[in-house]
N, C-alpha and C positions, 0 to 999 in steps of 0.2 A: 251533819248533826243538827243544823238549823231546820232541815227538811223534816227530820224525825220529831223535833219539838213541835213543829206545825201540825204534823199528823196526830201527835198525842193531844195537843190542845183542841184540834178539830173533833177527835173522838170524845174528849171531855165535854165540849159544848153540845155535841150531838146527844150524848147520853143525859146530860143535865137537863137540857130543854125537853128531850123526849120523855123522860121519866117524870118530870115535875113541870109540865107545860102550864097547868093552871096556876101553880104557885108563882112561876116566873112572869106570867102575864098579869096577875092580879095584885100581888104584893111581893116583889122581888127583894126589897130591903129587909123585910121581916123574915123572909125565908133564909137569907144569908145570916142574919143575926141569930136565928134559932139553930144554926148548924152545930154549935158546940154541944147543944142539948139533945142532938139526934141520937137515936139508938138503933141505927140500921144494922141488923144482924149482929149486934154486940161490938161493932167496929167503932161506932161513934162518929166523931166529926171528920175522920179521915176517909170515910166510906166512899166519897166521890173519887178520890185518887186511887183507892184500892180497886174499885170496879173498873175504872179507866185503865189501870195498869193491866188487869186481867184481859180486857178486850184488846188492848194494844199488843200484848204478848201473843194472843191468838192471831192477830193481824200479821205480826212479824213471822210467826210460824208458817202461816199460809203463803206469805210472800216468799219466804225462803224455799218452801217446797216448790212453788211455781218456778222460781229461778233455777232450781236444781233440775226440774223436769225440762225446762226450756234449754238448759245447757246440754243435757244428755241427748235430747231429740235433735238439737241443732247440729250435732256432730256428724 
């Protein structure tokens, strides 16, 4: 469970810094403060968590497929 949380947080930070690099390097506090007023695709202030969850679910799906193939081939 702890490992999965670290993976989720890693994806979150990767996406946040990757998508908003200029904002994080020039004015990070103002960027965080303006988060409640964001209108990203109509999701609002929870958009970072929604996008991270979508990417994390793809990651889990691919990891499950990989483990399944590895288990079948390994027999």
